[in-house]
Structures are given as structure tokens and as C-alpha cells.
C-alpha positions in Angstrom: -0.1 -0.3 0.2 3.3 2.7 1.0 4.8 1.6 -2.6 1.1 2.3 -4.1 -0.1 5.3 -2.4 3.7 6.3 -3.4 3.7 5.9 -6.9 -0.3 7.8 -7.5 2.4 10.7 -5.1 4.6 10.5 -8.1 2.5 11.0 -10.4 0.2 13.5 -9.9 3.6 15.9 -8.9 5.0 15.0 -12.0 1.3 15.7 -14.1 1.6 18.5 -12.7 -2.1 17.5 -11.1 -3.1 15.7 -14.4 -2.5 18.7 -16.3 0.6 17.4 -18.5 0.1 14.9 -21.4 1.1 11.0 -20.6 4.6 11.5 -22.7 5.4 14.7 -20.6 4.1 12.9 -17.0 6.9 10.2 -18.3 9.6 12.8 -19.0 9.2 14.3 -15.6 9.1 11.0 -14.1 12.1 10.3 -15.8 13.8 13.7 -14.7 12.4 14.0 -10.6 12.1 10.0 -9.7 13.8 7.6 -11.8 17.4 9.1 -13.0 18.1 10.3 -9.1 17.5 6.7 -7.7 19.8 5.4 -10.4 22.5 8.0 -9.6 21.8 7.3 -6.2 22.7 3.9 -7.2 25.8 4.7 -9.2 26.6 7.0 -6.3 27.9 4.5 -3.9 30.3 2.9 -6.5 33.4 4.0 -5.4 34.7 3.9 -8.6 33.4 7.2 -8.9 35.3 9.9 -10.2 35.4 13.8 -9.0 33.7 14.9 -12.0 31.2 11.6 -11.9 29.9 12.4 -7.8 29.9 16.5 -8.2 27.3 15.7 -12.3 25.5 13.2 -9.6 25.2 16.0 -7.4 24.1 18.5 -9.6 21.6 16.5 -11.5 19.9 15.2 -7.3 20.0 19.1 -7.5 18.7 20.5 -10.9 16.8 17.8 -12.3 15.2 20.0 -15.4 19.2 18.9 -16.7 19.1 16.8 -19.6 23.0 16.3 -20.5 26.0 17.6 -19.4 29.1 17.9 -21.0 31.5 16.1 -18.7 34.7 17.2 -20.6 33.7 21.0 -19.8 32.7 19.7 -16.3 35.7 18.3 -15.0 37.9 20.8 -17.1 35.7 23.5 -14.3 36.2 21.7 -11.7 39.6 21.3 -12.3 40.3 25.2 -12.2 38.5 25.6 -9.1 39.7 22.9 -7.2 42.8 25.4 -7.6 42.1 28.5 -6.7 43.4 29.9 -3.0 40.9 30.3 -1.1 41.1 33.7 0.4 40.3 35.4 -3.1 38.3 32.1 -3.9 35.3 34.7 -4.2 36.8 36.7 -7.1 38.7 33.3 -8.5 35.6 31.7 -9.3 33.7 34.8 -10.8 36.1 35.3 -13.0 36.3 30.9 -14.3 32.5 31.4 -14.1 33.5 34.1 -17.1 36.2 32.2 -18.9 34.1 28.6 -18.9 30.6 30.6 -20.2 32.3 31.7 -23.5 33.2 28.2 -24.0 30.1 27.2 -24.0 
């Protein structure tokens, strides 16, 4: 019964109270419910790189994200990890501006 109630609630949320089409509801279900569950299972793997862990975390926080270019994310993470903490705010902003131009 608990699983059934959870499924109904998820369908109501993903269909925006049954106002979306079946296809839109399926897409939302994949983004909001299925992908985070799959990512949760993957995140337990000890073989994940720092980039893969970040992408899983990012997708769980922003489910609207369809695809992420892992190479660009890895490059941006490397640059951010090399920044000095003391002036990190300015350096992060500069790195963001630089990376936004390359996308």
C-alpha cells in the first residue's frame, strides 16, 4: 500500500496534477524520480571520479538538466579546485566568466 500511495503521489507531482500529457509526465518522472534513484545507486560505487560524483550531485539538485558535457565539467572543476581560498570569490567569478564564454 505504501508503494502504491508513493507512486500515485509521484504521478500527481510529475503530471502537474494531471494537466500534462502522458509523454510529458513520463519525461518528468524520468527526470524527477527515476534518474535520481539510478544516480543514488551509482553514487555508491567506489570507482566514480570526482567529476561523476559532482554530476550526480548536480542532477539531483537540478533535475531539469538533461545532459552534461563531462569534459567541460571536469575542466571547470579542475580550475576551481586549484583556486586559493583567500580570494576564491573573485577567482570563482572569473573562472565562471571564462567557462561561460567557452560553452
